[in-house]
C-alpha positions in Angstrom: 145.9 83.0 112.0 147.9 85.8 110.3 146.8 89.3 109.9 146.1 88.8 106.2 143.9 85.7 106.9 142.0 87.6 109.6 141.3 90.6 107.4 140.0 88.2 104.7 137.6 86.6 107.2 136.4 90.0 108.3 136.0 91.1 104.7 134.0 88.0 103.9 131.8 88.6 106.9 131.4 92.3 106.2 130.3 91.9 102.6 127.1 89.9 103.3 126.3 92.2 106.2 126.8 95.3 103.9 124.6 93.7 101.3 121.8 92.9 103.8 121.9 96.5 105.2 121.8 97.8 101.6 118.8 95.6 100.8 117.0 96.8 104.0 117.7 100.5 103.1 116.6 100.1 99.5 113.1 99.1 100.4 112.3 102.7 101.5 111.9 101.8 105.1 110.3 105.0 106.2 107.2 104.7 104.0 107.1 101.0 104.5 106.9 101.4 108.3 104.5 104.3 108.1 101.9 102.7 105.7 102.1 99.3 107.5 101.6 101.0 110.9 98.7 103.0 109.6 97.0 99.9 108.1 97.5 98.0 111.4 96.3 100.9 113.5 93.2 101.2 111.3 92.5 97.5 111.8 92.9 97.8 115.6 90.6 100.9 115.7 88.0 99.1 113.6 87.8 96.4 116.3 89.3 93.5 114.5 90.9 90.7 116.5 94.7 90.4 117.1 95.2 87.7 114.5 93.3 89.6 111.8 95.1 92.8 112.6 98.5 91.0 112.3 97.4 89.4 109.0 96.5 92.8 107.5 99.8 94.2 108.8 101.7 91.3 107.2 99.9 91.7 103.9 100.5 95.4 103.7 104.1 95.0 104.8 104.8 92.5 102.0 103.2 94.8 99.5 105.1 97.8 100.6 108.4 96.0 100.6 107.7 94.8 97.0 106.9 98.4 96.0 109.9 99.9 97.7 112.4 97.4 96.2 110.8 97.7 92.8 111.2 101.5 93.0 114.9 101.4 93.9 115.8 98.7 91.3 114.0 100.4 88.5 115.4 103.9 89.3 119.0 102.7 89.9 120.3 104.2 86.7 118.4 107.5 87.2 119.6 107.8 90.8 123.2 107.2 89.7 122.9 109.7 86.9 122.0 112.6 89.2 124.3 111.4 92.0 121.4 110.9 94.5 122.8 109.9 97.9 121.4 107.2 100.1 120.5 104.9 97.3 122.1 101.5 98.0 121.7 100.1 94.5 123.2 103.2 92.8 125.9 103.3 95.5 126.9 99.7 94.8 126.0 98.5 98.3 123.6 95.8 96.8 123.1 94.6 93.3 120.2 95.5 91.2 119.4 91.9 90.5 119.2 91.1 94.3 116.8 94.0 94.8 114.6 92.8 91.9 114.6 89.3 93.3 113.5 90.7 96.7 110.8 92.7 95.1 109.3 89.8 93.3 109.6 87.5 96.3 107.7 90.0 98.5 105.1 90.4 95.7 104.5 86.7 95.6 104.2 86.5 99.4 101.8 89.4 99.3 99.2 87.5 97.2 98.3 84.7 99.7 98.6 87.1 102.7 96.2 89.5 101.0 93.7 86.9 100.0 93.8 85.4 103.5 92.2 88.7 104.7 89.1 87.8 102.5 88.6 87.7 98.8 87.3 91.2 98.4 89.7 92.7 100.8 92.6 90.8 99.2 91.6 91.9 95.7 91.4 95.6 96.8 94.8 95.4 98.4 96.4 93.6 95.4 94.9 96.3 93.1 96.6 98.9 95.2 99.9 97.1 95.1 99.7 96.7 91.3 98.9 100.4 91.0 102.0 101.2 93.0 104.1 99.0 90.7 102.6 100.8 87.7 103.6 104.1 89.3 107.2 102.9 89.6 107.4 101.5 86.1 105.4 104.0 84.1 102.9 106.4 85.7 105.4 108.5 87.8 106.6 110.1 84.5 103.0 111.1 83.4 100.3 113.5 84.4 98.6 110.6 86.1 101.3 110.1 88.7 98.8 111.0 91.5 96.5 108.1 90.6 98.3 105.2 92.2 98.5 107.1 95.5 94.8 107.7 95.4 94.2 104.0 94.8 96.6 102.9 97.5 95.6 105.3 100.3 92.0 105.2 99.5 92.2 101.4 99.4 93.5 101.1 103.0 90.1 101.8 104.7 88.4 99.6 102.2 90.8 96.7 103.0 90.1 97.0 106.7 86.3 97.4 106.3 86.1 94.4 104.0 88.0 92.3 106.5 85.3 92.8 109.1 82.7 90.1 109.8 80.2 90.1 107.0 82.6 92.0 104.7 80.8 95.3 104.7 81.6 98.0 102.1 83.7 100.9 103.5 82.1 104.2 104.3 82.5 106.6 101.4 84.0 109.3 103.5 86.8 107.0 104.8 87.8 106.1 101.2 87.6 109.8 100.1 89.7 111.0 103.0 92.2 108.3 102.3 92.4 109.2 98.6 92.9 112.9 99.5 95.7 112.0 101.9 97.2 109.9 99.0 97.3 113.0 96.8 99.1 114.9 99.6 101.5 112.1 100.2 102.4 112.1 96.5 103.0 115.8 96.4 105.1 115.8 99.6 107.1 112.8 98.6 108.1 114.2 95.2 108.6 117.9 96.2 112.2 117.6 97.5 113.3 115.7 94.3 111.6 117.8 91.6 114.9 119.4 90.4 116.8 116.1 90.1 113.8 114.3 88.6 113.5 116.9 85.8 117.1 116.3 84.8 116.3 112.7 84.0 113.1 113.4 82.1 110.4 112.7 84.7 107.3 114.7 84.1 104.8 113.6 86.7 102.1 116.0 88.1 104.4 117.7 90.7 107.1 118.2 88.1 104.6 119.9 85.7 103.4 122.1 88.6 106.9 123.0 89.6 108.3 123.5 93.1 106.2 126.6 93.9 103.0 125.1 92.4 103.4 121.8 94.3 104.2 123.6 97.6 101.0 125.8 97.2 98.8 122.8 96.2 100.1 120.5 99.0 97.9 121.8 101.8 94.7 121.7 99.7 94.0 117.9 99.8 95.0 117.8 103.5 92.5 120.5 104.5 89.9 118.8 102.2 90.5 115.5 104.0 90.1 117.2 107.4 86.7 118.6 106.3 85.5 115.2 105.0 86.6 113.4 108.2 85.0 116.0 110.5 81.8 116.7 108.6 80.9 113.6 106.6 80.4 110.9 109.2 76.9 110.5 110.7 76.2 112.6 113.8 77.3 116.0 114.9 81.1 116.6 114.8 83.0 116.6 118.0 84.4 119.7 119.5 87.9 118.4 118.9 87.0 117.7 115.3 85.7 121.3 114.8 88.8 122.7 116.4 90.9 120.6 114.1 89.0 121.7 111.0 89.4 125.4 112.1 93.1 124.9 112.7 94.0 122.9 109.6 93.8 125.8 107.0 95.5 128.2 109.4 98.4 125.8 110.0 98.8 125.1 106.3 98.7 128.9 105.4 101.2 129.6 108.2 103.5 127.0 106.7 103.2 128.7 103.3 103.8 132.2 104.7 106.9 131.1 106.6 108.3 129.3 103.5 110.2 132.4 102.4 112.2 132.3 105.7 112.4 128.5 106.3 112.5 126.3 103.3 110.8 123.3 105.0 108.0 125.4 106.7 105.4 124.5 104.1 106.2 120.8 104.4 106.2 121.0 108.2 102.7 122.6 108.1 101.3 120.0 105.9 102.8 117.2 108.1 101.1 118.7 111.1 97.7 118.7 109.2 98.3 115.2 108.0 99.0 114.0 111.5 95.7 115.5 112.6 93.9 113.9 109.7 95.3 110.5 110.4 94.3 110.8 114.1 90.7 111.7 113.0 90.7 108.7 110.7 91.8 106.4 113.5 89.3 107.8 115.9 86.6 107.1 113.4 87.8 103.5 112.9 84.7 101.8 114.3 82.6 103.7 111.7 84.7 102.7 108.7 81.9 100.4 107.4 
């Protein structure tokens, strides 16, 4: 085989591989893995069996994949307009039509997987996925941009609780804490892109608050979630919970104070508080219902 023929074969092999890698990158793998892992960990901490935990994880994974692909496909022109890097559709690594096809395929798969967790649990999860799609298609440019995150994160404890034997309703504090973490996730997710988003006309809540306003607000829902997780469940709070509640505002304020010297300090502080909140939520898993 000549050099030309060999290069053609290599090129033909490389193109599908490049497209597959582009498709994988365009699903927003970080949030997909994080949310799926959180949902599965909640199911484990609630005492669900291995098969049920795997089912919840698969349903959440399918839903998150559909949301991530929808986001990249819908925002391709906007990403290209501002020259945003690391966006496979805008970079031409994968076609927009292929990403849309993957999004709808994942969405269709999400329906039976969600309903297999139980009718109520499935309906709650599907409502969260629909809310996330509405965020991508419309709400991210409005003052209600925070709402789909509240529905999605607040719905995770509900999905797990409703999947338990007897399908009990979730504890109010678990849903409230999840919703507060959702608000923080929205603010933290949008914060680095506010400047570019404003150039393309996006006017979600963080864009209306501005970079400074969003950075100042970011710790508030996290500290509030910590208070709910420590003080709301029945029984006296643990010593570790009290220590976490005392440290949360100090950590958040330290991040804000250091922000003038280190640009990512505020975000680092809120991530630390978020990690503590998620640990509290997982520790309380058996009391979700």
